[in-house]
C-alpha positions as CSV (number, residue, x, y, z in Angstrom):
1,M,-35.2,-24.9,-43.7
2,E,-34.5,-28.9,-43.7
3,T,-34.4,-30.2,-40.0
4,I,-30.9,-31.7,-40.4
5,F,-29.6,-28.0,-40.8
6,E,-31.5,-26.1,-37.7
7,D,-28.7,-27.7,-35.3
8,I,-25.5,-26.1,-37.3
9,P,-24.6,-22.5,-36.1
10,L,-24.4,-19.7,-37.9
11,A,-21.2,-17.5,-38.3
12,N,-20.9,-14.1,-38.1
13,N,-17.5,-13.7,-39.4
14,E,-17.6,-9.3,-39.1
15,L,-13.6,-9.1,-39.8
16,S,-14.1,-10.7,-43.3
17,R,-18.2,-9.5,-43.6
18,Q,-19.9,-12.6,-44.6
19,F,-21.9,-15.4,-42.5
20,E,-20.6,-18.7,-42.7
21,L,-22.5,-22.3,-42.4
22,V,-20.2,-24.9,-42.2
23,V,-21.4,-28.3,-43.2
24,E,-20.1,-31.4,-43.5
25,N,-15.8,-29.5,-43.1
26,V,-17.3,-27.2,-46.0
27,K,-17.9,-23.7,-45.5
28,A,-20.8,-21.6,-47.3
29,K,-21.2,-18.0,-47.3
30,I,-22.9,-15.2,-47.8
31,E,-21.0,-11.4,-48.1
32,Y,-22.3,-8.8,-46.6
33,D,-22.4,-4.6,-46.3
34,L,-23.7,-3.1,-43.1
35,Q,-24.9,0.7,-43.2
36,K,-26.6,1.4,-40.1
37,D,-29.4,-0.6,-39.7
38,R,-29.7,-1.8,-43.1
39,M,-27.4,-5.1,-43.8
40,F,-26.7,-5.5,-48.1
41,L,-26.4,-9.4,-48.3
42,V,-23.9,-9.0,-51.5
43,H,-23.2,-12.7,-53.1
44,T,-24.7,-15.8,-51.4
45,E,-21.9,-18.8,-52.6
46,V,-22.1,-22.2,-51.8
47,P,-19.1,-24.5,-52.7
48,P,-19.4,-27.5,-55.5
49,A,-19.2,-30.0,-52.5
50,L,-22.3,-28.9,-50.9
51,A,-24.6,-28.1,-54.2
52,G,-28.1,-29.8,-54.6
53,K,-27.9,-30.1,-50.6
54,G,-30.6,-27.4,-49.6
55,V,-27.2,-25.3,-48.0
56,G,-28.1,-22.2,-49.8
57,N,-31.1,-22.6,-48.2
58,A,-30.5,-22.9,-45.4
59,I,-27.7,-20.2,-44.7
60,V,-30.7,-17.5,-46.3
61,E,-32.7,-18.7,-43.7
62,K,-30.4,-18.5,-40.6
63,T,-29.2,-15.0,-42.3
64,L,-32.5,-13.7,-42.3
65,Q,-33.6,-14.7,-38.9
66,Y,-30.0,-13.4,-37.9
67,L,-31.5,-9.9,-39.3
68,E,-34.8,-10.3,-37.5
69,E,-33.5,-10.7,-34.1
70,N,-31.2,-7.8,-34.4
71,K,-33.4,-5.1,-35.8
72,L,-31.7,-5.0,-39.1
73,K,-33.4,-4.2,-42.5
74,L,-32.8,-6.1,-45.4
75,V,-31.3,-4.9,-48.9
76,P,-30.8,-8.2,-51.4
77,L,-28.7,-7.2,-54.0
78,C,-27.7,-10.7,-54.4
79,P,-29.6,-12.9,-56.9
80,F,-30.3,-15.7,-54.8
81,V,-31.3,-13.9,-51.6
82,A,-33.9,-11.9,-53.5
83,A,-34.7,-15.2,-55.0
84,Y,-35.2,-16.9,-51.6
85,V,-37.8,-13.8,-50.5
86,K,-39.9,-14.1,-53.8
87,K,-40.6,-17.4,-53.0
88,H,-40.9,-17.2,-49.3
89,P,-43.0,-14.0,-49.1
90,E,-43.0,-14.1,-45.3
91,W,-39.3,-12.5,-44.6
92,K,-40.7,-9.7,-47.2
93,K,-41.1,-7.8,-43.8
94,L,-37.4,-7.3,-43.3
95,L,-37.0,-5.6,-46.6
96,A,-35.8,-1.7,-45.9
97,P,-37.7,1.3,-47.1
98,G,-38.5,1.2,-50.6
99,I,-36.9,-2.2,-52.0
100,N,-38.9,-4.9,-53.3
101,V,-38.7,-8.5,-55.1
């Protein structure tokens, strides 16, 4: 993750079931569904104003850190998240049993 995003906090909006990262007053998000100890990451959305700035990678990495800290297993239904995990195999340890990317 680029260092410019390190100090920007990831918010878990449980009511909307999404992680949020506000950059330059614009919100990127990852929608999720939590079932017991499994976090299904369903959809990642980075608004056009933030495109190409590394925000997508930053929100995915921060979300994966959250899952690790909270001992949750990952089910990456979102193609962007699955591609990120494939490119960064150190995160495969979070995959729920039987899930491959």
